[in-house]
C-alpha positions in Angstrom: -18.7 -6.8 15.7 -18.7 -10.3 17.5 -15.1 -11.4 17.7 -14.4 -14.6 16.1 -16.8 -14.0 13.2 -16.2 -13.1 9.7 -19.0 -11.0 8.2 -19.8 -10.1 4.6 -19.2 -6.5 4.0 -20.5 -4.2 1.0 -19.5 -0.7 0.3 -22.7 1.4 0.4 -22.0 5.1 0.8 -25.0 7.1 1.8 -26.4 9.7 -0.8 -25.9 12.3 2.1 -22.2 12.0 1.9 -22.1 12.2 -1.9 -24.4 15.2 -2.0 -22.2 17.0 0.8 -19.1 16.3 -1.3 -20.7 18.0 -4.4 -21.5 20.8 -2.6 -17.9 21.3 -1.2 -16.3 20.7 -4.8 -18.9 23.4 -6.2 -17.6 25.7 -3.3 -14.0 25.2 -3.8 -11.9 28.1 -2.7 -9.0 28.2 -5.1 -5.5 29.1 -4.2 -3.5 31.8 -6.2 -1.3 30.2 -8.6 2.4 30.1 -9.0 3.1 30.8 -12.7 5.4 28.8 -14.8 5.9 26.1 -11.9 3.5 23.1 -13.2 4.2 20.3 -10.8 7.5 21.5 -9.5 6.0 23.3 -6.3 3.5 20.5 -5.8 0.2 19.6 -7.6 -0.4 21.6 -10.8 -3.2 23.9 -10.2 -4.5 23.7 -13.8 -4.7 19.9 -13.6 -6.2 20.1 -10.2 -9.1 22.3 -11.3 -9.7 19.9 -14.4 -9.7 17.0 -12.0 -12.1 18.5 -9.6 -14.5 19.6 -12.6 -14.5 16.1 -13.7 -15.1 14.9 -10.0 -18.1 17.1 -9.7 -19.6 16.9 -13.0 -18.8 13.5 -14.6 -17.2 11.0 -12.1 -19.8 8.3 -11.1 -19.2 6.9 -7.8 -22.1 4.4 -7.9 -20.5 2.9 -10.8 -17.1 2.6 -9.1 -18.9 1.4 -6.1 -20.7 -1.4 -8.0 -17.3 -2.4 -9.7 -15.7 -2.6 -6.2 -18.4 -4.7 -4.7 -17.7 -7.3 -7.5 -14.9 -8.4 -5.1 -15.8 -10.4 -2.0 -15.5 -8.0 0.8 -15.5 -9.0 4.5 -15.0 -7.6 7.9 -13.8 -9.2 11.0 -12.4 -8.4 14.5 -8.9 -9.4 15.1 -7.6 -8.6 18.4 -9.8 -5.8 19.0 -9.3 -4.2 15.7 -12.0 -4.4 12.9 -10.2 -5.4 9.8 -11.8 -4.9 6.3 -10.4 -7.3 3.7 -11.1 -8.9 0.3 -10.9 -12.7 0.0 -10.9 -14.0 -3.6 -10.4 -17.6 -4.1 -8.4 -18.9 -6.9 -9.3 -21.5 -9.7 -7.1 -24.4 -10.5 -6.2 -27.7 -8.4 -4.6 -26.0 -5.3 -4.7 -22.2 -5.0 -1.8 -21.0 -2.8 -2.8 -18.4 -0.1 -1.3 -15.1 -0.6 -1.8 -11.9 1.5 -1.0 -8.8 -0.3 -0.5 -5.4 1.8 -0.8 -2.0 0.5 0.9 1.3 1.4 0.5 5.1 1.3 -1.4 6.8 -0.2 -3.9 4.0 -1.2 -5.8 1.1 0.2 -7.0 -2.3 -0.8 -7.8 -0.6 -4.2 -4.0 -0.7 -5.2 -4.5 -4.4 -6.3 -7.9 -4.3 -7.8 -6.2 -4.9 -11.4 -3.9 -7.6 -10.3 -6.2 -9.7 -8.1 -7.9 -11.4 -11.1 -4.6 -12.2 -12.6 -3.6 -14.0 -9.6 -7.0 -15.8 -8.8 -7.7 -16.9 -12.4 -4.0 -16.9 -14.3 -5.4 -19.1 -17.0 -7.7 -16.3 -18.3 -4.6 -13.9 -18.5 -2.2 -16.3 -20.6 -1.0 -18.0 -17.4 -1.6 -21.6 -15.8 -4.3 -22.6 -13.7 -1.8 -24.4 -11.6 -0.3 -20.9 -10.5 -3.6 -19.7 -9.1 -3.6 -18.0 -5.5 -6.4 -17.5 -3.0 -5.8 -13.7 -2.5 -6.3 -11.8 0.6 -6.2 -8.2 0.7 -6.7 -6.2 3.8 -6.9 -2.4 4.4 -4.3 -1.4 7.1 -5.7 -0.2 10.1 -6.5 3.4 9.8 -6.9 3.1 6.1 -10.0 2.3 3.9 -12.8 0.5 5.6 -10.8 -0.9 8.5 -11.1 0.6 11.9 -9.3 3.9 12.7 -7.0 3.4 15.8 -7.2 5.9 18.5 -3.7 5.2 20.0 -0.3 5.3 18.7 1.5 2.3 17.5 -1.0 0.1 15.7 1.4 -0.3 12.9 3.8 -2.6 15.0 0.8 -4.9 15.5 -0.3 -5.4 12.0 2.1 -8.4 11.5 0.2 -10.2 14.4 -3.1 -9.2 13.0 -2.2 -10.4 9.6 -1.1 -13.7 11.1 -4.2 -14.3 13.0 -6.4 -13.3 10.2 -4.8 -15.9 7.9 -4.5 -18.8 10.1 -7.3 -18.4 12.8 -9.9 -16.4 10.7 -9.5 -18.0 7.4 -7.8 -21.4 8.3 -4.5 -21.2 6.1 -1.7 -23.0 7.9 0.9 -21.7 5.5 0.9 -18.8 3.3 2.9 -16.3 1.2 3.1 -12.5 1.6 3.8 -9.5 -0.6 3.8 -5.8 -0.2 5.4 -2.4 -1.1 5.7 0.8 1.0 4.1 0.4 4.4 3.2 -3.0 3.0 6.8 -4.0 2.6 7.4 -3.0 6.3 4.4 -5.1 7.4 5.3 -8.1 5.2 8.9 -8.1 6.7 7.5 -7.8 10.1 5.4 -10.8 9.3 8.2 -12.8 8.0 10.1 -11.9 11.3 7.4 -12.9 13.7 5.6 -15.6 12.2 8.2 -17.6 10.1 6.4 -20.8 11.2 3.5 -19.6 8.9 5.0 -17.5 6.2 6.5 -19.6 3.6 8.1 -16.8 1.6 7.8 -13.0 1.0 7.9 -10.8 -2.2 8.5 -7.2 -1.9 8.9 -4.1 -4.2 11.3 -2.2 -1.8 13.5 -2.5 1.0 11.5 -1.1 4.0 12.7 2.4 4.7 13.2 2.0 8.4 16.4 0.2 7.5 17.9 3.5 6.6 18.1 4.1 10.2 20.6 1.0 10.4 23.3 2.2 8.4 26.4 0.1 8.6 30.0 1.1 9.6 31.3 -0.7 6.3 29.1 0.5 3.5 30.0 -0.5 0.1 30.4 2.3 -2.6 27.1 1.1 -4.2 25.5 1.4 -0.7 27.1 4.9 -0.2 25.7 6.0 -3.6 22.2 4.6 -2.5 22.3 6.6 0.8 23.4 9.9 -1.1 20.6 9.4 -3.7 18.1 8.8 -0.8 19.2 12.1 1.1 18.7 13.9 -2.0 15.1 12.6 -2.6 14.3 13.4 1.0 15.4 16.9 0.6 13.3 17.2 -2.7 10.2 15.0 -2.0 10.3 14.0 1.7 8.5 16.9 3.2 5.2 15.0 3.3 6.8 12.2 5.5 8.3 14.8 7.8 5.1 16.5 8.6 2.9 13.4 8.7 5.4 12.0 11.2 5.6 15.1 13.3 2.6 17.1 13.3 -0.1 15.1 11.6 -2.8 16.6 13.6 -2.2 20.0 12.1 -2.4 18.8 8.4 -5.2 16.2 8.6 -8.2 18.4 9.5 -7.8 20.6 6.3 -7.4 17.6 4.1 -10.4 16.0 5.8 -12.5 19.0 5.4 -11.6 19.9 1.6 -11.9 17.4 -1.1 -9.8 19.5 -3.5 -7.2 19.8 -0.9 -7.4 16.0 -0.2 -7.0 15.5 -4.1 -3.9 17.9 -4.3 -2.3 16.0 -1.4 -2.6 12.6 -2.9 -2.5 13.2 -6.7 0.8 14.7 -6.3 2.2 11.4 -5.1 0.9 9.5 -8.0 2.2 11.9 -10.4 5.6 12.2 -8.9 6.0 8.3 -7.8 4.6 6.7 -10.9 6.4 5.9 -14.1 4.5 8.5 -16.0 7.2 10.8 -17.5 5.3 13.9 -15.8 2.0 12.9 -17.5 -0.1 11.3 -15.0 -2.9 10.1 -17.0 -0.6 8.1 -19.3 -0.5 5.7 -16.1 -3.7 6.3 -14.3 -7.0 7.5 -15.4 -9.1 10.3 -13.7 -11.4 7.6 -12.5 -8.7 5.4 -11.0 -7.3 8.7 -9.2 -10.6 9.8 -8.1 -11.5 6.2 -6.6 -8.3 6.2 -4.6 -9.2 9.8 -3.2 -13.1 8.7 -2.9 -12.0 5.8 -0.4 -10.1 8.4 1.7 -13.0 10.9 1.5 -15.9 8.5 2.2 -14.2 6.7 5.2 -12.5 10.0 6.5 -9.1 8.1 6.7 -6.6 10.5 5.6 -5.7 11.5 9.2 -5.6 7.8 10.4 -3.4 7.0 7.5 -0.7 9.3 8.7 -0.4 7.2 12.0 2.3 4.9 10.8 4.5 7.9 10.0 3.9 9.3 13.7 4.4 6.0 15.3 7.8 5.1 13.7 9.0 8.8 14.4 7.9 8.7 18.1 8.4 5.0 19.1 10.4 4.6 22.3 13.4 2.5 23.3 11.4 -0.3 24.3 9.6 -0.7 21.0 12.7 -0.6 18.9 14.3 -3.2 21.3 11.4 -5.4 20.6 11.7 -4.9 16.9 15.5 -5.7 17.1 14.8 -8.8 18.8 12.4 -9.9 16.0 15.2 -9.1 13.6 17.8 -11.5 15.5 15.0 -14.1 15.5 13.7 -14.2 12.2 13.3 -12.7 9.0 16.6 -13.9 7.4 15.1 -17.4 7.6 12.3 -16.6 5.2 13.0 -16.7 1.5 12.4 -13.2 0.0 12.2 -12.1 -3.6 12.5 -8.5 -4.7 10.8 -7.0 -8.0 12.4 -3.4 -8.3 10.5 -1.1 -10.7 12.7 1.8 -12.2 10.7 4.7 -11.1 10.0 3.9 -7.6 10.9 6.2 -5.0 13.8 4.0 -3.6 16.4 2.1 -5.6 18.4 0.0 -3.3 21.2 -2.4 -4.2 20.9 -6.0 -3.7 23.8 -5.9 -1.3 21.6 -3.7 0.9 18.6 -6.0 0.9 20.9 -9.0 1.6 22.0 -7.3 5.1 18.4 -8.0 6.2 16.7 -10.7 4.2 17.3 -14.0 2.8 17.4 -12.8 -1.0 16.8 -15.6 -3.4 15.4 -13.6 -6.2 16.2 -10.3 -7.5 14.3 -9.0 -10.6 14.7 -5.4 -11.9 11.8 -4.5 -14.1 11.8 -2.6 -17.3 9.1 -0.1 -16.5 6.8 0.9 -13.6 6.9 3.0 -10.5 5.7 2.9 -6.8 2.2 1.7 -7.7 3.4 -1.4 -9.6 0.2 -3.3 -9.3 -1.7 -0.3 -10.8 0.8 0.4 -13.5 2.4 -2.8 -14.4 0.1 -5.5 -13.4 1.0 -8.1 -15.9 4.7 -7.8 -14.7 4.1 -8.0 -11.2 1.4 -11.0 -11.6 3.9 -13.0 -13.5 6.9 -12.3 -11.2 4.6 -13.4 -8.1 3.5 -16.5 -10.0 7.1 -17.3 -10.8 8.4 -16.9 -7.4 5.8 -18.6 -5.4 5.7 -21.5 -7.5 8.6 -23.1 -5.8 7.0 -22.9 -2.5 3.3 -24.3 -3.2 4.1 -27.8 -1.8 5.9 -26.6 1.3 
């Protein structure tokens, strides 16, 4: 790829990859079940078999591929990293540029439902004046972006995104939104590029702050820390293995589609506001499209890299990150939209230790995948928040 150029990109998976996938699905070696455990011990085996049967016999990747290609896809080299991104321009008199950053275990596809609501608000009961130009990159190692071969790229993403928005796309000032790893990147973007980032919008307080517990926590913060410790004991093993031994886990998931589905689907079931019934929030087609993006790009291993990088960063890296904290993120206005079934439930006073919190909205429903579960709620919150900053 020629540095400096932005080229059109189209998803076009070879039939050889799809034929190989079907062969693997037909020859799945199933594990022995634990009776009566359902989802308690991980992905429910009966549901996984049902999903794999549907994947093999009914799921139509070409139909999903065609739908994904309705978005405008691009790829460009940013500081030596090939970044895949969507760039959808808004209607209205003056669309506001907004970059959306996904988390784990997903990709640009997290935002497929919400993008039209942001670019064409008048078609969804909103006002054309609230339209955005929406940019949705795949994080390095995820989706169709390049796969880093060295550890630590996650600490560079803020700079990649800033250069993408300003140098590649020509936006001098813009807003940013994210959740999960997306909230970490969005915070770093605000810290390091407050001259360009007008305001940010997050669905959680980045988990890395849990390593910065204060000496004077409030009672509400102590309760939050306690709940988080309980969550880590019950749900956090995935993060521990992805941050310590990712190269032991990744080959099996990269080689077995059923294994990959088991690893990913369990998170959608556990982290969404589905009351234990995953398809009350996400259809089989939506779940499998998430999984397919991992499968066809062989990106499950690279998607673990941010966990490993954070767990193994040296003192110099953390000194640089601390310096950015002193310099900047508190300057940039921040809004939070908290969804009740997300994996973290921070109190406002915790967020205010790190951010210039000017809006705090606790939503009535939704979970970790808010842009998929409650796109209308999230879209309206984004429109309302950034309305103030359109003329900055």
